[in-house]
Short mmCIF file of the C-alpha atoms (twelve columns), coordinates in Angstrom:
data_MODEL
# 
_entry.id   MODEL 
# 
loop_
_atom_site.group_PDB 
_atom_site.id 
_atom_site.type_symbol 
_atom_site.label_atom_id 
_atom_site.label_alt_id 
_atom_site.label_comp_id 
_atom_site.label_asym_id 
_atom_site.label_seq_id 
_atom_site.Cartn_x 
_atom_site.Cartn_y 
_atom_site.Cartn_z 
_atom_site.pdbx_PDB_model_num 
ATOM 1   C CA . UNK A 1   1.498   -11.540 -10.915 1 
ATOM 2   C CA . UNK A 2   0.060   -8.371  -12.345 1 
ATOM 3   C CA . UNK A 3   -2.422  -7.541  -9.559  1 
ATOM 4   C CA . UNK A 4   -0.551  -7.116  -6.265  1 
ATOM 5   C CA . UNK A 5   -3.797  -6.807  -4.328  1 
ATOM 6   C CA . UNK A 6   -4.825  -10.333 -5.283  1 
ATOM 7   C CA . UNK A 7   -1.410  -11.812 -4.520  1 
ATOM 8   C CA . UNK A 8   -1.137  -10.021 -1.171  1 
ATOM 9   C CA . UNK A 9   -4.615  -11.196 -0.175  1 
ATOM 10  C CA . UNK A 10  -3.732  -14.743 -1.281  1 
ATOM 11  C CA . UNK A 11  -0.517  -14.647 0.754   1 
ATOM 12  C CA . UNK A 12  -2.473  -13.591 3.847   1 
ATOM 13  C CA . UNK A 13  -4.877  -16.511 3.264   1 
ATOM 14  C CA . UNK A 14  -1.898  -18.870 2.901   1 
ATOM 15  C CA . UNK A 15  -0.135  -17.691 6.063   1 
ATOM 16  C CA . UNK A 16  -3.394  -17.712 8.061   1 
ATOM 17  C CA . UNK A 17  -4.076  -21.322 7.049   1 
ATOM 18  C CA . UNK A 18  -0.553  -22.200 8.196   1 
ATOM 19  C CA . UNK A 19  -1.117  -20.490 11.575  1 
ATOM 20  C CA . UNK A 20  -4.354  -22.404 12.070  1 
ATOM 21  C CA . UNK A 21  -3.035  -25.804 10.989  1 
ATOM 22  C CA . UNK A 22  0.078   -25.416 13.151  1 
ATOM 23  C CA . UNK A 23  -2.177  -24.774 16.160  1 
ATOM 24  C CA . UNK A 24  -4.331  -27.794 15.302  1 
ATOM 25  C CA . UNK A 25  -1.237  -29.997 15.051  1 
ATOM 26  C CA . UNK A 26  -0.013  -28.654 18.396  1 
ATOM 27  C CA . UNK A 27  -3.218  -30.017 19.951  1 
ATOM 28  C CA . UNK A 28  -2.248  -33.443 18.572  1 
ATOM 29  C CA . UNK A 29  1.038   -33.383 20.495  1 
ATOM 30  C CA . UNK A 30  0.295   -35.018 23.861  1 
ATOM 31  C CA . UNK A 31  2.921   -33.012 25.778  1 
ATOM 32  C CA . UNK A 32  1.637   -29.700 24.438  1 
ATOM 33  C CA . UNK A 33  -1.965  -30.757 25.006  1 
ATOM 34  C CA . UNK A 34  -1.235  -31.682 28.647  1 
ATOM 35  C CA . UNK A 35  0.213   -28.228 29.233  1 
ATOM 36  C CA . UNK A 36  -2.674  -26.519 27.463  1 
ATOM 37  C CA . UNK A 37  -5.111  -28.488 29.636  1 
ATOM 38  C CA . UNK A 38  -3.397  -27.197 32.798  1 
ATOM 39  C CA . UNK A 39  -3.648  -23.624 31.554  1 
ATOM 40  C CA . UNK A 40  0.117   -23.071 31.544  1 
ATOM 41  C CA . UNK A 41  2.401   -23.696 28.565  1 
ATOM 42  C CA . UNK A 42  6.014   -23.450 29.665  1 
ATOM 43  C CA . UNK A 43  6.018   -20.225 31.628  1 
ATOM 44  C CA . UNK A 44  3.002   -18.721 29.866  1 
ATOM 45  C CA . UNK A 45  -0.280  -18.698 31.735  1 
ATOM 46  C CA . UNK A 46  -3.304  -18.985 29.442  1 
ATOM 47  C CA . UNK A 47  -5.376  -16.304 31.164  1 
ATOM 48  C CA . UNK A 48  -8.420  -14.679 29.563  1 
ATOM 49  C CA . UNK A 49  -6.331  -11.528 28.977  1 
ATOM 50  C CA . UNK A 50  -3.518  -13.514 27.346  1 
ATOM 51  C CA . UNK A 51  -6.047  -15.204 25.059  1 
ATOM 52  C CA . UNK A 52  -7.607  -11.825 24.212  1 
ATOM 53  C CA . UNK A 53  -4.164  -10.512 23.264  1 
ATOM 54  C CA . UNK A 54  -3.535  -13.581 21.122  1 
ATOM 55  C CA . UNK A 55  -6.939  -13.129 19.460  1 
ATOM 56  C CA . UNK A 56  -6.136  -9.493  18.658  1 
ATOM 57  C CA . UNK A 57  -2.795  -10.456 17.111  1 
ATOM 58  C CA . UNK A 58  -4.405  -13.237 15.079  1 
ATOM 59  C CA . UNK A 59  -7.025  -10.818 13.789  1 
ATOM 60  C CA . UNK A 60  -4.248  -8.973  11.929  1 
ATOM 61  C CA . UNK A 61  -3.798  -11.587 9.173   1 
ATOM 62  C CA . UNK A 62  -7.564  -12.139 8.966   1 
ATOM 63  C CA . UNK A 63  -8.292  -8.451  8.363   1 
ATOM 64  C CA . UNK A 64  -5.391  -8.180  5.922   1 
ATOM 65  C CA . UNK A 65  -7.082  -10.740 3.657   1 
ATOM 66  C CA . UNK A 66  -9.862  -8.204  3.126   1 
ATOM 67  C CA . UNK A 67  -7.865  -4.959  3.367   1 
ATOM 68  C CA . UNK A 68  -5.370  -6.135  0.747   1 
ATOM 69  C CA . UNK A 69  -8.215  -6.276  -1.744  1 
ATOM 70  C CA . UNK A 70  -10.100 -3.085  -0.897  1 
ATOM 71  C CA . UNK A 71  -7.642  -0.432  0.259   1 
ATOM 72  C CA . UNK A 72  -6.227  2.097   -2.178  1 
ATOM 73  C CA . UNK A 73  -2.590  1.692   -3.199  1 
ATOM 74  C CA . UNK A 74  -0.894  3.949   -0.639  1 
ATOM 75  C CA . UNK A 75  -2.847  2.669   2.395   1 
ATOM 76  C CA . UNK A 76  -2.687  -0.913  1.110   1 
ATOM 77  C CA . UNK A 77  1.080   -0.755  0.789   1 
ATOM 78  C CA . UNK A 78  1.501   0.787   4.263   1 
ATOM 79  C CA . UNK A 79  -0.870  -1.628  6.011   1 
ATOM 80  C CA . UNK A 80  0.781   -4.655  4.400   1 
ATOM 81  C CA . UNK A 81  4.250   -3.469  5.420   1 
ATOM 82  C CA . UNK A 82  3.178   -2.807  9.019   1 
ATOM 83  C CA . UNK A 83  1.069   -5.969  9.411   1 
ATOM 84  C CA . UNK A 84  3.700   -8.146  7.752   1 
ATOM 85  C CA . UNK A 85  6.430   -6.724  9.981   1 
ATOM 86  C CA . UNK A 86  4.343   -7.227  13.147  1 
ATOM 87  C CA . UNK A 87  3.446   -10.819 12.253  1 
ATOM 88  C CA . UNK A 88  7.052   -11.643 11.275  1 
ATOM 89  C CA . UNK A 89  8.311   -10.267 14.579  1 
ATOM 90  C CA . UNK A 90  5.658   -12.077 16.626  1 
ATOM 91  C CA . UNK A 91  6.390   -15.385 14.900  1 
ATOM 92  C CA . UNK A 92  10.138  -15.039 15.479  1 
ATOM 93  C CA . UNK A 93  9.545   -14.215 19.154  1 
ATOM 94  C CA . UNK A 94  7.151   -17.157 19.546  1 
ATOM 95  C CA . UNK A 95  10.021  -19.543 18.848  1 
ATOM 96  C CA . UNK A 96  11.644  -18.528 22.137  1 
ATOM 97  C CA . UNK A 97  8.710   -18.599 24.579  1 
ATOM 98  C CA . UNK A 98  6.631   -21.354 26.102  1 
ATOM 99  C CA . UNK A 99  7.930   -24.862 26.525  1 
ATOM 100 C CA . UNK A 100 10.251  -24.885 23.522  1 
ATOM 101 C CA . UNK A 101 9.610   -25.168 19.834  1 
ATOM 102 C CA . UNK A 102 8.714   -28.604 18.512  1 
ATOM 103 C CA . UNK A 103 9.837   -29.785 15.052  1 
ATOM 104 C CA . UNK A 104 6.415   -29.146 13.503  1 
ATOM 105 C CA . UNK A 105 6.288   -25.673 15.063  1 
ATOM 106 C CA . UNK A 106 9.727   -24.799 13.693  1 
ATOM 107 C CA . UNK A 107 8.706   -26.094 10.255  1 
ATOM 108 C CA . UNK A 108 5.534   -23.993 10.169  1 
ATOM 109 C CA . UNK A 109 7.384   -20.988 11.610  1 
ATOM 110 C CA . UNK A 110 9.914   -21.056 8.778   1 
ATOM 111 C CA . UNK A 111 7.065   -20.991 6.267   1 
ATOM 112 C CA . UNK A 112 5.139   -18.296 8.149   1 
ATOM 113 C CA . UNK A 113 8.173   -16.053 8.689   1 
ATOM 114 C CA . UNK A 114 9.193   -16.438 5.051   1 
ATOM 115 C CA . UNK A 115 5.689   -15.577 3.873   1 
ATOM 116 C CA . UNK A 116 5.206   -12.514 6.069   1 
ATOM 117 C CA . UNK A 117 8.732   -11.270 5.283   1 
ATOM 118 C CA . UNK A 118 7.905   -11.680 1.580   1 
ATOM 119 C CA . UNK A 119 4.683   -9.701  2.122   1 
ATOM 120 C CA . UNK A 120 6.727   -6.865  3.634   1 
ATOM 121 C CA . UNK A 121 9.183   -6.911  0.725   1 
ATOM 122 C CA . UNK A 122 6.455   -7.242  -1.917  1 
ATOM 123 C CA . UNK A 123 4.470   -4.329  -0.466  1 
ATOM 124 C CA . UNK A 124 7.642   -2.271  0.011   1 
ATOM 125 C CA . UNK A 125 8.535   -2.643  -3.673  1 
ATOM 126 C CA . UNK A 126 4.995   -1.771  -4.818  1 
ATOM 127 C CA . UNK A 127 5.508   1.534   -6.573  1 
ATOM 128 C CA . UNK A 128 2.286   2.036   -8.478  1 
ATOM 129 C CA . UNK A 129 -1.363  1.066   -8.200  1 
ATOM 130 C CA . UNK A 130 -2.497  -2.006  -10.129 1 
# 
């Protein structure tokens, strides 16, 4: 693709949709839903501060949809590398917390990790403005 801004923004849309749909499917799993309803998933307590932290992390891919289109080359490249690295790391870590990863969660995680790792690589190799 000739315009890296468009592809990076599209990749952030793709990965964000995967994050959302994975969470929706988790609510369809009765064991996960029971834990969510108690306010504790595995060893994680769903406190207002925990949810605020999760909201802040999830804002990263949302804002990258826009920033990938409007930032100048140098800032765009840097922000995509940093945001992609953070989201890749968070997704990898999420596989090892809570009550254990379910098959659908592992499936989505593979897609999400692959996508955000690709974003990092694609931004890293971006040598000139489109």
